[in-house]
N, C-alpha and C positions, 0 to 999 in steps of 0.2 A: 702527370701527363704520361700516357702510355708510351708515347714515342720518345720521351726523355724523362726517365725516372729521377727521383729526387737526388739519389747518390751521384748520378751522372751530371745533373745540373750543378751540384755542389763542386764536383771535380772541375767542370768547365769554368765555373765562377772563380775558383781558387787559382787555376792555371792562367786565366785571363788577367786577373788582378796582378799576379806575379810577373806577367809579361810586360806590364806597363812600367814606364820610367818617367821621371820628371818630378817637379815640385808638388804637383797636385794631380791625383789620379781619379779619373771619372769612368765608371763602368756604365754603359748604356745597354739596357735590356730593350729589345725592339720586337715588334710584331712582324711576322713574315709578310703580312698584307698591308702594312703601313710603310713608312719611310724606311729605306734600306739603311740600317745603322752602320753597315760596313763603310758607307760613304763618309762617316764622321770620324773615322779612326785616325789617330795621330799617336805619337809615342806615349802621351799621357791620357788618351781616350781610346777605349776599346769597346766594341759592341758584341753582344750575344743575341742571336736571333731566336725567337720562340715562335711556336705556331700561333699563339695569341697572347697578348699581354694579360688577358683575363685569367690565364693559367699560371701566372707567376705568383708563387706564394710569397707574401710580404716578408716572411722569415728569411727568404733567400736574399732579399735586399739588406737585411740586418747582417746576414752572414758575409756578404760582400764588404760591408763596412768593417766588420771585425777582421777580415782577411787583408785589409790594408787599403781599400778604396777610400778616398777622401769624400767622394760623393757618388750617388747613383741617380741616373735619369732613366725613367721608364717611358718608352715611346710606344703608344698604341695607335690604332687607327684614329682618324679624325672623329670628333664627337658625332654621334648619330650616323656613323658610316662604318660600323664594325662589320668585318667579314663574317664573324660568328654571332652577330646581332647585339650582344650585350657585353662583350669582353672589356671594351674600354670603359664602359660605365661601371662594371663590377670592380675594375682596377681602381678607379677614382674613389668609389665607395669604400673599398678595403683600406686604402691608404688614409682615408678620412675617418676610419674607425666605425663606419656605418654598415659594413657587411663583413661577415666572417668568411674565411679567416682574415682577421684585420691586423694591421700593423700594431705592434705592442706599444704601450705607453712609453716605455724606456727608449724607444728608437729615436735617434737624432734626426728629427724631421727637417731641420734646416739643412741637412745634407742629402735630401731626397727631393727630386723633381718629377712630376708627372706631366707628360706632354702627349697630345694627340696630333699626328702628322701623317701626311702622304708625301710623295716625291716633290710636288710643287712647293711644299713648305720647307724645303731644305735650308734656305737662307734664314728663315725665321728660327728654325731649330739651332742653326749655327750661332745666331745672335744670342739665343737663350743660353746655349752652352758657354759662350764667352762670358756672359754675365754670371752664370753659375760658377765658372772657373774662378772668376775674381772674388766672388762671395766665399768660396771655399778657401782661397788664399788668405783672406781676412780672418776667417774662422781659425785656420791653422796657426796663423801668426798670433792671434789672441790667445789661443791655447798654449802656445810655446811661451809667450810672455807670462802667462799665469803660472806655468810650471816653474819658470826660473825666477819669478817674483819681480820681473821688470815690466815696464810699460812702454 
């Protein structure tokens, strides 16, 4: 993105993940023309706004997970209502591996959610975030048990 070079996006991602606290950290990338992701923020959830979700390189989502985010949610415009026409469709296709650049096979897909939303969808997104949070807690607990050999 000319307005936000990759190095700057990585810096913002790294700083945003580092600023989170709590048992489960969720980074939310959001489109400026969809739901305002700032409204979702808590100590364990932070948002980064982009011009369009279609401009988000999938590798940045992987980077966020490597930097310590337990999960990443990408919120674009509602389906068939993209401000830039195809951004939300391209995002879904990239994360499904059907459009380049696509999410790599090694990415932990169970830690990534894609959502299309506008301001009236806030409650629906909050409900999905709560369910995603619980899902991530279970994944983290299972990983901790596997690492220690307990069940």
